[in-house]
C-alpha angles and dihedrals in degrees: 000000000000117000093221090051092053091051091046090056089051090050092051091051093048095047112165096012114119109259103175135011102195105192100305099340120091128205126190121217089255092052093049090050092048091052093049090053091047092052091045089055090053092050091049090051089051089056100253104165133190109290096020114135117233117191121211117196105170139132115248107295140130093261089067090058094046092047097045093056093037091057090053090046091063093042097259126140117243120225107192111196131193108259090225097059112126129218100278092047092048091049091057095048095046095046096042093048095042090225115189097195133038121192114194142129132268095258093056093040092055090046092054101029093113092067100031091066087064092068105081094176097045118108113208126202122189119208091209120095088240123072139209130217111289094012133108122227114234099223092049093045092052089066089064091071123105109254089213093051118134124190114252100185095215094183133057145124110042094358114116114265101171144005115213117186114223120232094232119178095219134040127355120338110258122225109228108209109216120193129211087252091055094051096043095047092052093045092051093047093051091046088060099039096046093039094231115189140173087259092067122108111200121201105213114200100148131100116267097221093070132078091243098055097032108039104025102033108027101031091038093052094047093046090053093049088239128151115252122209103200126195120191090229140003117270118171101215092041091050093055090046093049093051089057100040097043095037091233120196102191138037125180119197147147121252091262089060092052091047091055092044090056091048089053092044090064089057096049122100116201099027117235120263107252097175093116094055119110102177144352110213126199132192148127091080136032115281111228115234093232090053090048090053096041093051091052093045092051102039106020090238124117109215117237109227120199135181128229145139139202093260096055111017107223118001105175140004139190112247122274088236103093095214090059095056118102133195116251091015125105092202127226135334115274120250108280094024123103123200132199130181107217136190127224090268092056094253123127111257123233115275110281095020124120119252142136117297113240122187142186134180145107092290093058114102123239099229154310122294111264092343107106093159093054089046092052091049091052097054136062100198102296097349121096114215104222097193089229121124118220149135138222124230108233090197093057104050090276094300108191125241126181123214101181144287121314089232088055093055109122118214106198119176090342094306125116112238120192110207095210092061090058093042090054091052094047091050091057088069109099093228096053118090095180138341140202125196125202137172121238128188116273129181095218103038102024087236131019128207117250123181127202115200133189112204129215121258117286094003131110137185133174123247088238092058092050091050089051088049089056094044090055090058108027140050109268095246089061096052121103117260090201133024120199120195115215135171096242138350114254113252136174127236093284095046097259113152114245103215092169088067090055093048091050092047092051092048092050092048091053091052096048 
């Protein structure tokens, strides 16, 4: 089955129900479906064939939604790109993917024009009503479509639907090839686990180029027949106001979003009415225990944390029942997804022990675009090696906990040190807002533990006190040898911590 076809069927059954309110403009399910067919007709007239890669580099706007599903409707492969990518980044993604069509806006075209002229076979469409030399204008190009065109959905099943480039910290970004089967299996599993329904009202404040905002939020909402209130960007006071005024039932966010919502909550008087809300969902980065607790203390809602990655969509989720959610845990594997915890010698560890998380299931991708060696390295027969370290609690139905990335494991003096364990301890100190622990080369120990901490406002604490705080709670070999105070931890657009930036900064400071 083709993902766009499934969502088209849902649209046809929902008809005149409001599908999306984008800022102040509303679209019914029928109107969204009509636009997708119109855009698909344009792509067909431009010669987009099954398997062709179509790159979308756009800010959050309705055209992105129409185009993404229109590309799948004609059998093309969608390449969603961060709207902030600069020229060198865009050059790599376009050349590596072999995209035949780029759809962007004038601002981004002008910013990257120096490299776009190098692609002689690349067609470029601008969504603005003004053009640039060598580019097509979207509204004019839409008139090329056949008015009698009907979508045929020539791809489906294991055919590629999308290529999402991973934000790896080392080496070249890898293009994860996701099939229609992958996307559909994940969408259906989450529909069941999160008990989506056509009565839901989703507040959408995430980017559309990312798995979180695109697969989970947009596809999930449309598949459920829900109404989606879509803001072009996240704004804390507006988010609280929208939940109340639109009687929203779901919000999906990253930890940074929830942190800012809590900061805004303290400034609000009166507090917003949250009686319509069903669940707040967090992902894309670890949710700190103190934030989990603070959010519940302030709002009465216990955040639902889930675990996913580009290569597999969502892997695990805390239960929809609030009383069964736990801080620091990502819950249980989704239906159709199997999880193993594996040692370095590829043998399952004893229950409760830390190992690498391996997964299999219909939502797991088949490989990286044009990287057979990387694909082979990432799989053990049918099992995908996530690179995440975790353990399952045998006394809680094998509930899954993550302790960090395998590449972040610190081996100091022959002992394994898991950064998250130290970060959790540091964050119990009243002065510490958040912490990140990395390993840096050391002649005596091989690696030594270094912690970066961001402190709360108007508080201060010495590095020596924080080290003592750790020594009171951890074995000495786990405790940081150095603590560096910084204003804020470096994060990417989706709130993922960039530890490689910290390692580099510490190395440069030692050399200077």
